[in-house]
C-alpha positions in Angstrom: 19.1 69.6 -9.6 17.6 68.3 -6.4 19.9 66.2 -4.2 18.9 62.7 -3.2 18.5 63.9 0.4 15.8 66.3 -0.6 13.8 63.8 -2.7 10.7 62.5 -1.0 10.6 58.7 -0.5 7.5 56.6 0.2 9.4 54.8 2.9 10.3 58.1 4.5 6.6 59.0 5.0 6.0 55.8 7.0 6.6 56.3 10.7 8.9 53.7 12.1 6.5 53.2 15.0 4.0 51.7 12.6 6.5 49.1 11.6 7.4 48.1 15.1 5.7 44.9 16.3 3.5 45.6 19.3 2.6 42.8 21.6 -0.6 44.6 22.4 -2.0 44.4 19.0 -5.0 41.9 18.7 -3.5 40.2 15.7 -0.2 39.6 17.4 -1.9 38.3 20.5 -4.1 36.0 18.4 -1.0 34.6 16.6 0.8 33.9 19.9 -2.3 32.2 21.3 -2.8 30.0 18.3 0.9 29.0 18.3 0.8 28.1 22.0 -2.5 26.3 21.5 -1.1 24.2 18.6 2.0 23.3 20.7 -0.2 22.2 23.5 -2.3 20.0 21.2 0.8 18.5 19.6 2.2 17.6 23.0 -1.2 16.2 24.1 -1.2 14.0 21.0 2.3 12.7 21.7 1.5 11.7 25.3 -0.6 8.6 24.5 1.8 7.5 21.8 4.9 7.8 24.0 3.0 6.2 26.9 2.0 3.2 24.8 5.6 2.7 23.5 7.0 3.2 27.0 4.6 0.6 28.5 5.4 -1.9 25.7 9.1 -1.6 26.5 8.5 -1.6 30.2 6.2 -4.6 30.3 7.3 -6.5 27.2 11.1 -6.2 27.3 11.4 -7.5 30.8 10.0 -10.9 29.8 11.4 -11.1 26.3 14.0 -13.8 25.8 15.5 -15.6 22.9 13.4 -18.7 23.6 10.2 -16.8 22.9 11.1 -16.9 19.2 11.2 -20.7 18.8 9.0 -22.1 21.5 5.2 -22.8 21.3 2.7 -20.7 23.2 2.2 -21.8 26.9 -0.9 -23.5 28.0 -3.0 -22.2 30.9 -0.8 -23.6 33.7 2.5 -23.9 31.9 5.5 -21.7 32.6 7.7 -20.2 29.9 6.8 -20.8 26.3 7.0 -18.4 23.3 5.3 -17.2 20.2 7.5 -18.8 17.5 4.6 -20.4 15.7 2.7 -17.2 15.7 5.6 -15.3 14.2 6.1 -17.9 11.5 2.3 -17.9 10.8 2.2 -14.2 10.5 5.1 -14.2 8.0 3.5 -17.0 6.0 0.1 -15.2 5.7 1.7 -11.8 4.9 3.8 -13.5 2.2 0.6 -15.1 0.7 -1.2 -11.8 0.8 1.7 -10.1 -0.9 1.8 -12.7 -3.7 -1.8 -11.9 -4.4 -1.9 -8.2 -4.0 1.4 -7.0 -5.3 1.2 -8.3 -8.9 -2.4 -7.2 -9.3 -1.7 -3.9 -7.6 1.2 -3.0 -9.8 -0.7 -4.0 -13.0 -3.6 -1.8 -11.9 -1.3 1.1 -11.1 0.4 0.8 -14.5 -3.1 1.0 -16.2 -4.1 4.0 -14.0 -0.9 6.0 -14.5 0.1 5.1 -18.1 -2.2 3.1 -20.3 -5.7 4.5 -19.4 -5.1 7.4 -17.1 -7.9 9.5 -18.5 -10.4 6.7 -19.2 -13.7 6.2 -17.3 -12.5 2.8 -16.2 -9.4 4.3 -14.5 -11.6 6.8 -12.7 -13.8 4.0 -11.4 -10.8 1.8 -10.4 -9.2 4.8 -8.6 -12.3 5.6 -6.7 -12.8 2.0 -5.7 -9.2 1.8 -4.5 -9.7 4.9 -2.3 -12.9 3.6 -0.9 -11.2 0.2 -0.2 -8.3 1.9 1.6 -10.8 2.8 4.3 -12.5 -0.6 4.2 -13.2 -2.0 7.8 -10.8 -4.9 8.2 -13.4 -7.1 9.8 -15.5 -6.9 6.6 -12.5 -8.3 4.7 -12.4 -11.2 7.1 -16.2 -11.8 6.6 -15.7 -11.8 2.9 -12.8 -14.2 3.0 -14.8 -16.4 5.4 -17.6 -16.7 2.9 -15.4 -17.0 -0.1 -12.7 -19.3 1.2 -13.5 -20.8 4.6 -17.0 -22.0 3.7 -15.9 -23.2 0.3 -12.9 -25.2 1.5 -14.5 -26.3 4.7 -12.0 -25.1 7.3 -9.9 -22.3 8.6 -6.5 -22.0 6.9 -3.5 -19.8 6.1 -4.9 -19.4 2.6 -8.0 -17.8 3.9 -6.0 -15.5 6.1 -3.8 -14.5 3.1 -6.8 -13.7 1.0 -8.3 -11.5 3.7 -5.0 -9.6 4.2 -4.5 -9.2 0.5 -7.8 -7.3 0.3 -6.4 -4.8 2.8 -3.0 -4.6 1.1 -4.3 -4.1 -2.5 -5.5 -0.4 -2.3 -2.3 0.7 -0.6 -0.2 -1.0 -3.3 -2.3 0.5 -6.1 -2.4 4.1 -4.9 1.3 4.3 -3.9 2.5 2.5 -7.0 0.4 4.8 -9.3 1.9 7.9 -7.6 5.4 6.5 -8.0 4.9 5.8 -11.7 3.5 9.3 -12.2 6.6 10.8 -10.6 8.9 9.3 -13.3 10.1 12.3 -15.3 8.5 12.7 -18.7 11.8 13.5 -20.3 13.1 9.9 -19.5 10.1 8.3 -21.2 10.3 10.7 -24.2 14.0 10.0 -24.6 13.3 6.3 -24.7 10.5 6.7 -27.3 12.8 9.0 -29.3 15.4 6.3 -29.4 12.9 3.9 -31.0 11.7 2.0 -28.0 8.0 0.8 -28.0 5.6 1.8 -25.2 6.0 -1.7 -23.7 9.8 -1.5 -23.7 9.7 2.0 -22.2 7.4 0.9 -19.5 9.4 -2.3 -18.7 12.9 -0.9 -18.9 12.5 2.8 -18.0 9.3 3.6 -16.1 9.1 0.6 -13.7 12.8 0.5 -12.8 12.8 4.2 -12.1 9.6 4.0 -10.0 10.8 0.9 -8.2 11.7 2.6 -4.9 8.3 4.1 -4.6 6.6 0.9 -5.5 8.6 -1.0 -2.9 7.6 1.7 -0.4 3.9 1.0 -1.1 4.5 -2.7 -0.7 6.3 -2.2 2.7 3.5 0.1 4.0 0.9 -2.5 2.9 2.9 -5.3 4.7 3.1 -3.2 7.8 -0.7 -2.8 7.8 -1.4 -6.4 7.2 1.0 -7.6 9.9 -1.0 -5.9 12.6 -4.5 -7.0 11.6 -6.5 -9.1 14.0 -10.2 -9.2 13.0 -9.7 -10.7 9.5 -7.6 -13.5 10.9 -10.2 -14.4 13.5 -12.6 -15.2 10.7 -10.2 -17.0 8.4 -7.0 -18.4 10.0 -8.3 -18.7 13.6 -5.4 -19.8 15.8 -3.2 -22.8 16.5 -0.9 -23.9 19.3 1.2 -25.8 16.9 3.7 -25.1 14.2 2.6 -24.4 10.6 5.4 -26.6 9.4 6.8 -29.9 10.6 10.4 -30.2 11.7 11.1 -26.6 10.4 11.0 -28.0 6.8 9.6 -25.5 4.2 8.3 -28.5 2.2 6.0 -29.5 5.0 4.2 -26.2 5.5 0.5 -27.0 6.4 -1.3 -24.0 4.8 -4.7 -25.7 4.9 -4.9 -25.8 8.7 -5.7 -23.2 11.3 -2.6 -21.0 11.6 -1.4 -18.9 14.5 -0.6 -15.2 14.1 1.0 -12.6 16.4 -2.1 -10.4 16.4 -4.5 -13.2 17.4 -2.1 -14.5 20.0 -2.0 -11.0 21.6 -5.8 -10.9 21.4 -6.2 -14.3 23.1 -3.5 -13.9 25.8 -4.3 -10.3 26.8 -7.6 -11.4 28.3 -6.2 -14.5 30.0 -6.4 -14.9 33.8 -2.9 -16.5 33.7 -0.1 -14.1 34.4 2.4 -16.0 32.2 0.1 -15.6 29.2 -0.5 -11.9 29.9 3.3 -11.4 30.0 3.6 -13.3 26.8 1.0 -11.0 25.2 3.1 -7.9 26.2 6.3 -9.4 24.8 4.5 -10.4 21.5 3.1 -6.8 21.3 6.6 -5.4 21.6 7.9 -7.6 18.9 5.0 -6.8 16.6 5.3 -3.1 17.1 9.1 -3.3 16.3 8.4 -5.3 13.2 5.8 -2.7 12.0 8.1 0.1 12.9 11.1 -1.3 11.0 9.0 -2.0 8.0 7.7 1.6 8.0 11.2 3.0 8.4 12.4 0.9 5.4 9.5 2.1 3.3 10.3 5.7 4.4 14.0 5.4 3.5 13.1 3.9 0.1 10.6 6.7 -0.7 13.2 9.3 -0.1 15.4 7.8 -2.9 12.5 7.8 -5.4 12.4 9.7 -8.7 11.9 13.4 -8.7 10.5 15.5 -11.5 
């Protein structure tokens, strides 16, 4: 009987020199070059992002004070001032947009994911939502201008909310649909097996389980709407006054031109007055921080979503 040492092995026939990695091989050199090239491109892409954030903190934080959050914007030759009305106006219009887009977006996502997932209508709606997600924001403003501003006879927070809701709707639909699809089938099958109807399963099992993902989509949509400028130029315009009288929620004037952070930055950034330019930098920093926090909240909620 032959000993194991005398038996021929396929591995023994391969020279170890063929397994050694040679830096002179073209394939290895190409791999190293592509890795280095990718690293350089990644660093180059981070440079403008880090530069913008650094400039915002450098120029905006130096003039940012607590009074900026509750004072009105400064006039041409006025010192001090703030962007309190613009911050309140942005919140009002984003809330109005959410009240329009979130209910319709969730209902559409339920139909796309559960009720008519394979229907032709679902395919059309899904395609329209994807197209609308790349919709130029200025066209949403033009649509709201013709549908609301011309009909009501003036610029208003209502028109701004309608324009922003058009931009928020596809984000809510697509993310909520994906969150509902991620709900494990065994949970829905267990609910139906216990005698629950499709409506009860949807209301008490599917939607609560998919809630973190749905909220993630809402937060991402809010972050996008908060930084839009073009739609608000056509719909809400701007105002140097408060959208509410005496800080009373019952006296909110939604049918009047309303200030927003994005439009304030747009107006003041091209001003010849240094104080207004500094105010634009401070408002930009606050707006970026608001969008960043909103995205981080959405990211944290998405990590706690359902898994299959």
